[in-house]
C-alpha positions as CSV (number, residue, x, y, z in Angstrom):
1,X,-8.0,13.2,-20.4
2,X,-8.7,9.6,-19.5
3,X,-12.5,10.2,-19.4
4,X,-12.5,11.9,-22.8
5,X,-10.5,9.0,-24.3
6,X,-12.8,6.5,-22.6
7,X,-15.9,8.2,-24.0
8,X,-14.6,8.1,-27.5
9,X,-13.1,4.6,-27.4
10,X,-15.3,1.9,-26.0
11,X,-12.3,-0.4,-25.4
12,X,-10.2,2.2,-23.5
13,X,-9.3,0.8,-20.1
14,X,-10.2,3.5,-17.4
15,X,-9.7,1.5,-14.2
16,X,-5.9,1.5,-14.0
17,X,-5.9,5.2,-14.7
18,X,-8.3,5.8,-11.8
19,X,-6.2,3.6,-9.6
20,X,-3.1,5.6,-10.5
21,X,-4.9,8.9,-9.7
22,X,-5.9,7.3,-6.4
23,X,-2.3,6.3,-5.6
24,X,-1.0,9.8,-6.3
25,X,-3.8,11.5,-4.4
26,X,-3.2,9.3,-1.4
27,X,0.5,10.0,-1.3
28,X,-0.2,13.7,-1.7
29,X,-2.9,13.7,1.0
30,X,-0.7,11.8,3.5
31,X,2.2,14.2,2.8
32,X,0.0,17.3,3.2
33,X,-1.6,16.2,6.5
34,X,1.5,14.4,7.9
35,X,1.7,16.2,11.3
36,X,-1.6,17.8,11.7
37,X,-4.4,17.1,14.2
38,X,-6.9,16.3,11.5
39,X,-4.9,13.6,9.8
40,X,-7.0,10.7,10.9
41,X,-10.4,12.0,9.8
42,X,-8.9,13.3,6.5
43,X,-7.3,9.9,5.7
44,X,-10.6,8.1,6.5
45,X,-12.6,10.5,4.4
46,X,-10.1,10.3,1.5
47,X,-10.2,6.5,1.7
48,X,-14.0,6.4,1.5
49,X,-14.2,8.8,-1.4
50,X,-11.5,7.3,-3.6
51,X,-12.4,3.8,-2.6
52,X,-16.0,4.5,-3.8
53,X,-14.8,6.1,-7.0
54,X,-12.6,3.1,-7.7
55,X,-15.4,0.6,-7.0
56,X,-17.6,2.7,-9.3
57,X,-15.1,2.4,-12.2
58,X,-14.8,-1.3,-11.6
59,X,-18.5,-1.7,-11.6
60,X,-18.8,0.1,-14.9
61,X,-16.3,-2.2,-16.5
62,X,-17.9,-5.3,-15.1
63,X,-21.4,-4.0,-16.2
64,X,-20.1,-3.4,-19.7
65,X,-18.6,-6.9,-19.8
66,X,-21.9,-8.4,-18.6
67,X,-23.7,-7.0,-21.6
68,X,-23.0,-10.1,-23.6
69,X,-19.4,-9.6,-24.8
70,X,-17.6,-10.8,-21.7
71,X,-14.4,-9.4,-20.3
72,X,-11.9,-8.8,-23.1
73,X,-8.2,-9.1,-22.7
74,X,-7.7,-5.3,-22.5
75,X,-10.2,-5.0,-19.6
76,X,-8.7,-8.0,-17.8
77,X,-5.2,-6.5,-18.0
78,X,-6.7,-3.1,-16.9
79,X,-8.4,-4.7,-13.9
80,X,-5.3,-6.7,-12.9
81,X,-3.0,-3.6,-13.1
82,X,-5.5,-1.5,-11.1
83,X,-5.5,-4.1,-8.3
84,X,-1.8,-3.7,-7.8
85,X,-2.0,0.1,-7.8
86,X,-5.0,0.1,-5.4
87,X,-3.1,-2.4,-3.1
88,X,-0.2,0.1,-2.9
89,X,-2.6,2.9,-2.1
90,X,-4.3,0.8,0.6
91,X,-0.9,0.0,2.0
92,X,-0.2,3.7,2.4
93,X,-3.5,4.3,4.1
94,X,-3.0,1.4,6.5
95,X,0.5,2.7,7.3
96,X,-0.9,6.2,8.0
97,X,-3.7,4.9,10.2
98,X,-1.4,2.7,12.2
99,X,1.1,5.6,12.7
100,X,-1.8,8.0,13.6
101,X,-3.2,5.5,16.2
102,X,0.2,5.0,17.7
103,X,0.8,8.7,18.0
104,X,-2.4,9.2,20.1
């Protein structure tokens, strides 16, 4: 839904949406693999995939802003909101990695 809206509206901010999806997927992944033996590799793979997707979304917004218009207020608020959401997701991942390393 976000991608369709972003394709039709050039000013639609997609980064915070991606960060929100990342936060939800991180919480779900950690809950699903809470007490399994493959928790550590799954959390690492999840972090790499969603971290890469987030960076790709940020790069697209920054590339569009570098095309001569600069970063507009909507894109700036979107990037700032996404930083908070990604920080929460990273906090969950760090907590999961610490607890997985302590359990071994």
